[in-house]
VEXDREN-2710 file (C-alpha; in Angstrom, 1 decimal):
% VEXDREN-2710
k/r/px/py/pz
1/UNK/0.0/0.0/0.0
2/UNK/1.7/3.2/-1.2
3/UNK/1.6/5.8/1.6
4/UNK/1.6/8.5/-1.1
5/UNK/-1.7/7.5/-2.6
6/UNK/-4.7/9.4/-1.3
7/UNK/-8.3/8.2/-1.2
8/UNK/-9.6/9.8/-4.4
9/UNK/-13.2/9.0/-3.5
10/UNK/-13.1/10.9/-0.2
11/UNK/-13.9/14.6/-0.3
12/UNK/-12.7/17.0/2.2
13/UNK/-15.6/18.1/4.4
14/UNK/-16.3/21.7/5.3
15/UNK/-15.7/22.9/8.8
16/UNK/-17.5/25.0/11.3
17/UNK/-14.2/26.2/12.7
18/UNK/-12.9/29.3/10.9
19/UNK/-10.1/28.4/8.5
20/UNK/-7.6/30.5/6.6
21/UNK/-9.2/32.7/3.9
22/UNK/-6.3/32.1/1.6
23/UNK/-7.6/29.4/-0.8
24/UNK/-4.0/28.3/-1.4
25/UNK/-3.4/27.6/2.2
26/UNK/-3.7/24.1/3.7
27/UNK/-7.2/23.1/4.5
28/UNK/-6.2/22.2/8.0
29/UNK/-5.4/25.3/10.1
30/UNK/-3.2/23.9/12.9
31/UNK/-3.5/25.8/16.2
32/UNK/-1.5/24.6/19.1
33/UNK/-3.6/26.7/21.5
34/UNK/-7.0/25.4/20.4
35/UNK/-8.3/22.6/22.6
36/UNK/-9.8/19.5/21.1
37/UNK/-13.5/19.7/21.9
38/UNK/-13.8/15.9/22.2
39/UNK/-11.0/15.6/24.8
40/UNK/-11.9/13.6/27.9
41/UNK/-9.5/13.2/30.9
42/UNK/-10.1/10.9/33.9
43/UNK/-8.0/10.1/36.9
44/UNK/-8.5/7.0/39.0
45/UNK/-6.7/6.0/42.2
46/UNK/-6.3/2.2/42.5
47/UNK/-7.2/1.1/46.0
48/UNK/-4.5/-0.4/48.2
49/UNK/-6.5/-2.7/50.4
50/UNK/-4.9/-5.7/48.7
51/UNK/-1.3/-4.6/49.0
52/UNK/0.7/-2.0/47.1
53/UNK/2.8/-4.6/45.3
54/UNK/-0.1/-6.5/43.6
55/UNK/-0.6/-5.9/39.9
56/UNK/-4.0/-4.7/38.8
57/UNK/-6.0/-6.9/36.5
58/UNK/-5.9/-5.7/32.9
59/UNK/-9.7/-6.2/32.7
60/UNK/-10.2/-3.2/35.0
61/UNK/-8.1/-1.0/32.7
62/UNK/-10.2/-2.1/29.7
63/UNK/-13.3/-1.3/31.6
64/UNK/-12.2/2.3/32.5
65/UNK/-10.9/2.8/28.9
66/UNK/-14.3/2.0/27.5
67/UNK/-15.9/4.6/29.8
68/UNK/-13.5/7.4/28.8
69/UNK/-13.8/6.6/25.0
70/UNK/-17.6/6.5/25.3
71/UNK/-17.7/9.9/27.0
72/UNK/-15.5/11.4/24.2
73/UNK/-17.6/9.9/21.4
74/UNK/-20.9/11.2/22.9
75/UNK/-19.3/14.5/23.5
76/UNK/-18.8/14.9/19.8
77/UNK/-22.0/13.2/18.6
78/UNK/-24.2/14.8/21.2
79/UNK/-26.2/11.5/21.1
80/UNK/-25.9/8.1/22.7
81/UNK/-23.1/6.0/21.2
82/UNK/-22.2/2.4/21.2
83/UNK/-18.9/0.6/20.9
84/UNK/-18.3/-1.3/17.6
85/UNK/-14.7/-2.3/17.8
86/UNK/-11.5/-2.0/19.8
87/UNK/-8.1/-2.8/18.3
88/UNK/-4.4/-2.1/18.4
89/UNK/-4.0/-2.1/22.2
90/UNK/-0.6/-2.9/23.5
91/UNK/0.4/-2.9/27.2
92/UNK/3.8/-1.3/27.8
93/UNK/3.8/-1.0/31.6
94/UNK/1.9/-2.5/34.4
95/UNK/-0.4/-0.8/37.0
96/UNK/0.0/-1.6/40.7
97/UNK/-2.4/-1.0/43.5
98/UNK/-1.9/2.5/44.9
99/UNK/-0.9/4.0/41.6
100/UNK/-2.8/7.0/40.0
101/UNK/-4.0/6.1/36.6
102/UNK/-4.7/8.8/33.9
103/UNK/-7.1/8.1/31.1
104/UNK/-7.3/10.3/28.0
105/UNK/-9.7/9.9/25.1
106/UNK/-10.5/12.1/22.0
107/UNK/-12.0/11.6/18.7
108/UNK/-9.2/11.3/16.1
109/UNK/-11.5/11.3/13.1
110/UNK/-15.2/11.2/12.3
111/UNK/-16.2/9.4/9.1
112/UNK/-19.7/9.4/7.6
113/UNK/-21.5/7.4/10.3
114/UNK/-18.6/6.1/12.5
115/UNK/-15.8/7.7/14.4
116/UNK/-12.5/6.6/15.8
117/UNK/-11.6/7.5/19.4
118/UNK/-7.9/7.4/20.3
119/UNK/-7.3/6.5/24.0
120/UNK/-4.2/6.4/26.1
121/UNK/-3.4/5.4/29.7
122/UNK/-0.6/6.7/31.9
123/UNK/0.3/5.5/35.4
124/UNK/1.7/7.9/38.0
125/UNK/3.7/6.9/41.0
126/UNK/2.0/8.8/43.9
127/UNK/5.3/9.0/45.8
128/UNK/7.6/10.5/43.2
129/UNK/5.2/11.7/40.5
130/UNK/6.9/9.7/37.7
131/UNK/4.5/8.9/34.8
132/UNK/4.8/6.0/32.4
133/UNK/2.6/5.1/29.5
134/UNK/0.5/1.9/30.1
135/UNK/-1.2/1.5/26.7
136/UNK/-2.9/3.1/23.7
137/UNK/-6.0/1.8/21.9
138/UNK/-8.4/2.8/19.2
139/UNK/-12.2/2.4/19.6
140/UNK/-14.8/2.7/16.9
141/UNK/-18.2/4.1/17.8
142/UNK/-21.5/4.7/16.0
143/UNK/-24.5/6.7/17.2
144/UNK/-27.2/4.5/18.7
145/UNK/-30.5/4.8/16.9
146/UNK/-33.8/3.4/18.0
147/UNK/-34.8/2.7/14.4
148/UNK/-31.5/1.0/13.7
149/UNK/-30.5/3.5/11.0
150/UNK/-27.1/5.0/10.6
151/UNK/-26.7/8.5/11.8
152/UNK/-24.4/11.0/10.1
153/UNK/-21.6/12.6/12.0
154/UNK/-20.1/16.1/11.8
155/UNK/-16.3/16.1/10.9
156/UNK/-13.5/16.5/13.4
157/UNK/-10.4/18.6/12.6
158/UNK/-6.9/18.4/14.0
159/UNK/-5.3/21.3/15.9
160/UNK/-1.8/20.0/16.4
161/UNK/0.8/18.0/14.3
162/UNK/0.2/15.0/16.6
163/UNK/-3.6/15.2/16.0
164/UNK/-3.0/15.6/12.3
165/UNK/-0.9/12.4/12.2
166/UNK/-3.7/10.5/14.0
167/UNK/-6.2/12.1/11.6
168/UNK/-4.3/10.8/8.6
169/UNK/-3.5/7.4/10.0
170/UNK/-7.2/6.9/10.9
171/UNK/-8.0/6.3/7.2
172/UNK/-5.4/3.6/7.0
173/UNK/-6.7/2.0/10.2
174/UNK/-10.2/2.1/8.9
175/UNK/-9.2/0.6/5.6
176/UNK/-7.4/-2.2/7.6
177/UNK/-10.6/-2.9/9.5
178/UNK/-12.7/-3.0/6.4
179/UNK/-10.3/-5.4/4.6
180/UNK/-9.4/-7.3/7.7
181/UNK/-11.2/-10.5/6.9
182/UNK/-9.8/-10.8/3.3
183/UNK/-6.3/-10.0/4.5
184/UNK/-6.4/-12.7/7.2
185/UNK/-7.6/-15.2/4.7
186/UNK/-4.6/-14.3/2.4
187/UNK/-2.0/-14.5/5.1
188/UNK/-3.2/-17.8/6.6
189/UNK/-2.6/-19.6/3.3
190/UNK/1.2/-19.7/4.0
191/UNK/0.7/-21.2/7.5
192/UNK/2.0/-24.7/8.1
193/UNK/1.1/-26.3/11.5
194/UNK/4.0/-27.6/13.5
195/UNK/4.6/-31.4/13.3
196/UNK/4.6/-33.3/16.6
197/UNK/8.0/-34.5/17.7
198/UNK/6.4/-37.2/19.8
199/UNK/6.8/-40.2/17.5
200/UNK/5.2/-42.6/19.9
201/UNK/2.0/-40.5/19.9
202/UNK/2.1/-38.4/16.7
203/UNK/-1.5/-37.4/16.9
204/UNK/-1.6/-36.2/20.5
205/UNK/-2.8/-32.7/20.8
206/UNK/-1.4/-30.0/23.1
207/UNK/-2.7/-29.6/26.7
208/UNK/-6.4/-28.6/26.9
209/UNK/-6.9/-24.8/26.8
210/UNK/-10.7/-24.5/26.7
211/UNK/-12.3/-22.3/29.3
212/UNK/-16.0/-21.5/29.7
213/UNK/-17.8/-19.2/32.0
214/UNK/-21.4/-18.0/32.3
215/UNK/-22.3/-14.5/33.7
216/UNK/-25.8/-13.2/34.6
217/UNK/-26.3/-9.6/33.5
218/UNK/-27.5/-7.7/36.6
219/UNK/-28.6/-4.0/36.7
220/UNK/-25.1/-2.8/37.9
221/UNK/-23.7/-4.3/34.7
222/UNK/-25.9/-2.2/32.4
223/UNK/-24.9/1.2/30.9
224/UNK/-26.9/4.3/30.5
225/UNK/-28.5/2.9/27.4
226/UNK/-30.0/-0.1/29.2
227/UNK/-27.7/-2.6/27.5
228/UNK/-24.7/-4.5/29.0
229/UNK/-21.8/-2.2/29.5
230/UNK/-19.1/-2.9/26.9
231/UNK/-16.4/-2.4/29.5
232/UNK/-17.9/-5.0/31.7
233/UNK/-17.9/-7.5/28.8
234/UNK/-14.2/-6.7/28.2
235/UNK/-13.4/-7.4/31.9
236/UNK/-15.2/-10.7/31.7
237/UNK/-13.3/-11.5/28.4
238/UNK/-10.0/-10.8/30.1
239/UNK/-10.7/-13.1/33.1
240/UNK/-11.8/-15.9/30.9
241/UNK/-8.8/-15.5/28.6
242/UNK/-6.6/-15.8/31.7
243/UNK/-8.1/-19.2/32.6
244/UNK/-7.5/-20.6/29.1
245/UNK/-3.9/-19.3/29.0
246/UNK/-3.2/-20.6/32.5
247/UNK/-4.4/-24.1/31.5
248/UNK/-2.0/-24.1/28.6
249/UNK/1.1/-22.5/30.2
250/UNK/0.6/-23.8/33.7
251/UNK/1.9/-20.4/34.9
252/UNK/0.1/-17.1/35.7
253/UNK/-0.3/-15.3/32.4
254/UNK/-0.5/-11.6/31.7
255/UNK/-2.4/-9.7/29.0
256/UNK/0.1/-8.3/26.5
257/UNK/-2.1/-6.9/23.8
258/UNK/-5.6/-6.8/22.4
259/UNK/-5.7/-7.5/18.7
260/UNK/-9.4/-6.8/18.2
261/UNK/-12.7/-6.8/19.9
262/UNK/-15.8/-6.7/17.7
263/UNK/-19.3/-6.1/19.2
264/UNK/-21.9/-7.6/16.9
265/UNK/-25.1/-7.3/19.0
266/UNK/-26.3/-6.1/22.4
267/UNK/-27.3/-8.0/25.5
268/UNK/-29.5/-6.7/28.3
269/UNK/-30.3/-7.1/32.0
270/UNK/-31.5/-10.7/32.6
271/UNK/-29.5/-12.2/29.8
272/UNK/-27.0/-15.0/30.5
273/UNK/-23.7/-14.3/28.7
274/UNK/-21.6/-17.4/27.9
275/UNK/-17.9/-16.8/27.4
276/UNK/-15.8/-19.5/25.6
277/UNK/-12.0/-19.1/25.3
278/UNK/-9.2/-21.2/23.9
279/UNK/-5.5/-20.8/22.9
280/UNK/-5.5/-20.6/19.1
281/UNK/-1.8/-20.4/18.3
282/UNK/1.6/-19.7/20.0
283/UNK/4.2/-17.3/18.7
284/UNK/7.4/-18.0/20.6
285/UNK/6.8/-15.8/23.7
286/UNK/3.1/-14.9/23.2
287/UNK/-0.1/-16.8/22.5
288/UNK/-3.3/-15.8/21.0
289/UNK/-6.5/-16.5/23.0
290/UNK/-9.8/-16.3/21.1
291/UNK/-12.9/-15.5/23.0
292/UNK/-16.5/-15.9/21.7
293/UNK/-19.5/-14.4/23.6
294/UNK/-23.1/-15.5/23.2
295/UNK/-26.1/-14.3/25.1
296/UNK/-29.5/-16.0/25.8
297/UNK/-32.4/-16.0/28.1
298/UNK/-34.4/-18.9/29.6
299/UNK/-36.8/-19.2/26.7
300/UNK/-34.5/-18.3/23.7
301/UNK/-31.6/-19.7/21.8
302/UNK/-28.0/-18.3/22.1
303/UNK/-27.1/-15.5/19.9
304/UNK/-23.5/-14.4/19.0
305/UNK/-22.8/-10.9/20.5
306/UNK/-19.1/-10.5/20.4
307/UNK/-15.7/-11.9/19.4
308/UNK/-12.2/-11.0/20.7
309/UNK/-8.6/-12.0/20.3
310/UNK/-6.1/-11.4/23.1
311/UNK/-2.3/-11.9/23.3
312/UNK/-1.1/-13.4/26.5
313/UNK/2.4/-14.1/27.9
314/UNK/4.2/-15.4/30.9
315/UNK/6.9/-13.5/32.8
316/UNK/9.9/-15.3/34.4
317/UNK/11.8/-14.6/37.6
318/UNK/13.8/-11.8/35.8
319/UNK/10.4/-10.2/34.7
320/UNK/11.1/-11.0/31.1
321/UNK/8.8/-13.0/28.9
322/UNK/9.6/-16.7/28.7
323/UNK/9.3/-19.0/25.7
324/UNK/6.1/-20.9/25.6
325/UNK/5.5/-24.5/24.6
326/UNK/4.5/-25.2/21.1
327/UNK/0.8/-25.7/20.2
328/UNK/0.1/-28.6/17.9
329/UNK/-3.4/-28.4/16.4
330/UNK/-5.0/-31.8/15.7
331/UNK/-8.6/-31.4/14.7
332/UNK/-9.7/-29.5/11.6
333/UNK/-11.3/-26.8/13.8
334/UNK/-8.0/-26.4/15.7
335/UNK/-6.0/-26.1/12.5
336/UNK/-8.4/-23.5/11.1
337/UNK/-8.2/-21.4/14.3
338/UNK/-4.3/-21.7/14.3
339/UNK/-4.1/-20.6/10.6
340/UNK/-6.4/-17.6/11.2
341/UNK/-4.4/-16.7/14.3
342/UNK/-1.3/-16.8/12.2
343/UNK/-2.9/-14.4/9.7
344/UNK/-4.0/-12.0/12.4
345/UNK/-0.5/-12.0/14.0
346/UNK/1.2/-11.1/10.7
347/UNK/-1.4/-8.5/9.8
348/UNK/-0.8/-6.9/13.2
349/UNK/2.9/-6.7/12.5
350/UNK/2.2/-5.1/9.1
351/UNK/0.0/-2.4/10.8
352/UNK/2.7/-1.7/13.3
353/UNK/5.4/-1.4/10.6
354/UNK/3.2/1.1/8.7
355/UNK/2.7/3.3/11.8
356/UNK/6.3/3.1/13.0
357/UNK/7.9/3.5/9.6
358/UNK/10.2/6.6/9.9
359/UNK/11.8/6.4/6.4
360/UNK/8.6/7.0/4.5
361/UNK/6.8/10.1/5.8
362/UNK/3.1/10.1/6.1
363/UNK/1.7/12.4/3.4
364/UNK/-1.0/15.0/4.0
365/UNK/-3.2/15.2/0.9
366/UNK/-4.1/18.9/1.7
367/UNK/-0.5/20.1/2.0
368/UNK/1.0/21.9/-1.0
369/UNK/4.5/20.7/-0.1
370/UNK/3.4/17.1/-0.1
371/UNK/0.9/17.3/-3.0
372/UNK/3.1/16.2/-5.9
373/UNK/4.0/12.8/-4.5
374/UNK/0.3/12.1/-3.9
375/UNK/-0.5/13.2/-7.4
376/UNK/2.1/10.9/-8.9
377/UNK/0.8/8.1/-6.7
378/UNK/-2.8/8.7/-7.9
379/UNK/-1.6/8.8/-11.5
380/UNK/0.1/5.4/-11.0
381/UNK/-3.2/4.0/-9.5
382/UNK/-5.2/5.4/-12.4
383/UNK/-2.8/3.7/-14.9
384/UNK/-3.3/0.5/-13.1
385/UNK/-7.1/0.8/-13.3
386/UNK/-6.8/1.6/-17.0
387/UNK/-5.1/-1.7/-17.7
388/UNK/-7.7/-3.8/-15.9
389/UNK/-9.9/-6.1/-17.9
390/UNK/-13.2/-7.6/-16.9
391/UNK/-15.2/-4.4/-16.3
392/UNK/-19.0/-5.1/-16.1
393/UNK/-21.7/-2.7/-17.2
394/UNK/-23.7/-1.6/-14.2
395/UNK/-26.0/1.1/-15.5
396/UNK/-26.7/3.5/-18.4
397/UNK/-28.4/6.9/-18.4
398/UNK/-28.3/9.9/-20.7
399/UNK/-25.5/8.5/-22.9
400/UNK/-23.3/7.8/-19.9
401/UNK/-22.4/4.2/-19.0
402/UNK/-21.3/3.1/-15.5
403/UNK/-19.0/0.2/-15.2
404/UNK/-17.8/-1.7/-12.1
405/UNK/-14.8/-3.9/-11.4
406/UNK/-14.5/-6.1/-8.3
407/UNK/-12.1/-8.7/-7.0
408/UNK/-10.6/-9.7/-3.6
409/UNK/-8.3/-6.6/-3.6
410/UNK/-10.5/-3.7/-4.8
411/UNK/-13.8/-2.4/-5.9
412/UNK/-13.7/0.3/-8.7
413/UNK/-16.1/2.3/-10.8
414/UNK/-15.7/4.2/-14.0
415/UNK/-18.0/6.3/-16.1
416/UNK/-17.9/6.7/-19.9
417/UNK/-19.9/9.3/-21.8
418/UNK/-20.1/10.7/-25.3
419/UNK/-20.4/14.3/-26.4
420/UNK/-22.1/14.6/-29.8
421/UNK/-20.4/16.6/-32.6
422/UNK/-17.0/17.1/-30.8
423/UNK/-14.0/14.9/-31.6
424/UNK/-11.8/13.7/-28.8
425/UNK/-8.8/16.0/-29.4
426/UNK/-11.1/19.1/-29.5
427/UNK/-12.9/18.0/-26.4
428/UNK/-9.7/17.4/-24.5
429/UNK/-8.4/20.8/-25.4
430/UNK/-11.6/22.5/-24.3
431/UNK/-11.5/20.8/-21.0
432/UNK/-7.8/21.5/-20.6
433/UNK/-8.0/25.2/-21.4
434/UNK/-11.0/25.8/-19.2
435/UNK/-9.6/23.7/-16.4
436/UNK/-8.2/26.7/-14.6
437/UNK/-9.7/29.7/-16.3
438/UNK/-13.4/28.9/-16.6
439/UNK/-13.8/25.7/-14.5
440/UNK/-16.0/27.4/-11.9
441/UNK/-18.4/28.6/-14.6
442/UNK/-19.4/25.1/-15.9
443/UNK/-18.5/23.0/-12.8
444/UNK/-20.8/23.9/-9.8
445/UNK/-18.7/21.8/-7.5
446/UNK/-15.5/23.6/-8.1
447/UNK/-14.3/26.0/-5.4
448/UNK/-10.9/27.0/-6.7
449/UNK/-8.1/25.9/-9.1
450/UNK/-4.4/26.3/-9.2
451/UNK/-1.5/25.1/-11.4
452/UNK/0.9/23.1/-9.3
453/UNK/3.5/22.2/-11.9
454/UNK/3.9/22.6/-15.7
455/UNK/5.2/19.3/-17.2
456/UNK/5.3/20.2/-20.9
457/UNK/3.8/22.8/-23.2
458/UNK/0.5/20.9/-23.2
459/UNK/0.6/19.0/-19.9
460/UNK/0.4/20.3/-16.4
461/UNK/-0.7/19.2/-12.9
462/UNK/-3.5/21.2/-11.4
463/UNK/-4.9/21.3/-7.9
464/UNK/-8.7/21.6/-7.6
465/UNK/-10.6/22.1/-4.4
466/UNK/-14.1/20.7/-4.8
467/UNK/-17.2/20.9/-2.6
468/UNK/-18.0/17.7/-0.7
END
């Protein structure tokens, strides 16, 4: 994925915040002094009744993170919001009883009907005031609607360079979420399960890792919408994952990271929530634990409400992670889960490489200084589309034909039309000449035009700002 290629189908929304009146200026007016309106900060003191040296369960951190992110999402939407996904959470430091924990959440980008909330956690030693980052995570929220319809959201604009980076990376993270299933299927094709070295019992599976718990949803477990609080479900997930990992490693495990949590449906007070967890695969010093949640009442069948994938590890006496025993899948179900875990693991490594890549700078499609690399990237993409075969006619209207192309990697559209009485060369010259001079006269969506670079006497690169 070329980081210089911008999303040509996404228009830049208008803003309620005053921007520069210079049409040639960047569309984002960074202001270090302006505060993000969606920012939410929380401080929690971890009680010390159980001893100051005891490590706090990661499920408690997940629960408080969900509260902070929900407050930020509803602060922007001004309507009730529900959690859709959580991903890319990595624990860097642990929290002990007696520590002060700082939670920060703000909307990094709002798309048409969903928004991404960037959250972070810091721990402060109450004795010396030293702060350490515990983790960062990204939540996806949508507005809760009684009719079940998608609700549009107003845009969010960055104020600082850090917010601008998160704003730009949000599109890549969203693309990764939307193509996640296909990417995992592609990467799992190269997975080869380990062969058992026990020749006397070659088909013996690894130690049992299955764990199952059932929780009754009580009124304290519900949120202000009347459904089961997502943070409470995360806390139950973490405790069930610990049981599965403990049965496999035979040593107390810790939560290293959350690859993804996907909330599919809601549960309510009175529901029974069944949590099933098992170790899917082992990657040297970490193991993936998959958790599946179903909900049911006394007189109805179970329904799938959520899925999650956690990475667990075991620390040795020197506090470093130790190497874990190999997991040998035997049944077809175990092999499928191991292959999908392999795909998720390598997809996660790819995402981290993209974010942490220092050699290739992240390009801002609205910056004049970075505009040319994006233009050349877009031209390369258009040339690739031009060489595609297998376009299918989708619709025809007013001498214009709409074609579509779809495969496992992309979905593309193109429109072809004919202007009667004008040859191709004349038509091209008319469009070219009026591209900058008279574009706003015949194109009602055009706001401004500008020549970025002249390539030849007849060819040039122009920058057009269009209405959304």
